[in-house]
N, C-alpha and C positions, 0 to 999 in steps of 0.2 A: 508590514505596516502596524503601527501602534495605534490603538484606541486611546480614549482618554484615560483609561487605566494604566498605568506604567509597567504592569506586569501582563497584560493582555495583547495577543496578537491575533489579526485576522488574515485569510487568505487575500492577497492582494488581486488575485485573477476574478474575484467574485463580487459583486456588490454587497455591502454590510445590510444586512436584514438581521431581525430577531431569530431567523430560522438557522443562520450559519452558526456552526459550531466556533467556539472560542477555546483556545488552547492556552493555558496559564503554565507557568514556569513552576518546577516544584519547588514545594517549601521547605522540604527536608534538606539539610547541611551534610548528611550523610555522604560519604564517598563510595563508589562502588569497589568491591571486593577486586585486588589487583589481579587474582587468579580468575576470574570471571572470563571463559572463553566460549563464544557462541560459534565458532567455527565449526565444530563438529555437526552441527545441527543446520547448518546454510548450504544450499546449493552454490556450486562454482558461479562465479560472475558471468553474466551473458552480455552480448552486445545487440543493442536494438537495432543497429544499422542505419539507414537513411529513414527510418520510420519514426515518427516523434511520438513512441508509445511508451515512455517511461513510466506513466501512470500504471499500465498493465504488467511491466516489469517489477516494479514495485510493489504493487498489491498482491501479485503473485509470490514475491518473495517473502513478504511479511506472513501470508498464510502457510507457506511450506516451513517455513521456520519456527512459527508457532505449533504447528502440527508434530515436527520432530521433536521439538522440546517437551511436549505433551505426551507422545507415544513411544519416542525414541526410534520411528521409522521415517527416513526421507521419502518424500513424493515429489513428483514434477507435475505442476499444473499449466495449464494453457493459456500463453499470453495472448494467443491469436484469437480465442473465443472472446476474450474482453475488448480485442481492437475491433473484431467484426460485429459483435453483438450488443456490448454495452451502449449506454444512451451518451458516448463521447464523440469526439471526432475523428477516429480511427486514428491513421497516422498523423494526424494533424493535432494531436493533444487531447488531454482529457483531465479529469478531476478524479481525485482519491476518492471522495465521499461519493460520487455518483457511481464509481466503480463497485466500491463495497456494496452500495446499495443494491447495484444489477445481481451482483451474487448473492445476496440473500432473498432478494424477490423471485431469482430463477432457480433457487433451491441448491446452489452450489457450483461448482466449477469442474468442468471436463479435466481429464488428465493431458498431458501434453502428447502422450501416445496416440489417445482417442481423438484429440483435435489439434494437430500438430500445426 
């Protein structure tokens, strides 16, 4: 959904308020290096099955990838903790911002090994 500003978008799943974050298109016209490859930093793609938990899979993948880029070490974090404990709707969906906020407020996220 576009707002009245032509390069501004809002999440259609949330009511528009001043508190909502707005994402803008990049202003740079530079192109990415054709040799840029993040695959070595990403864990394999996973299947969420019948659970509507894409928010949990996306957020853990983003954190795992960022961690690997910064440290060179790959980790596996718990999507199930986010489904069970974050202020979302479990297997009925959730919001990325609420998920990141939960992780921040709880002081981090468990490994998949400790919270399968």
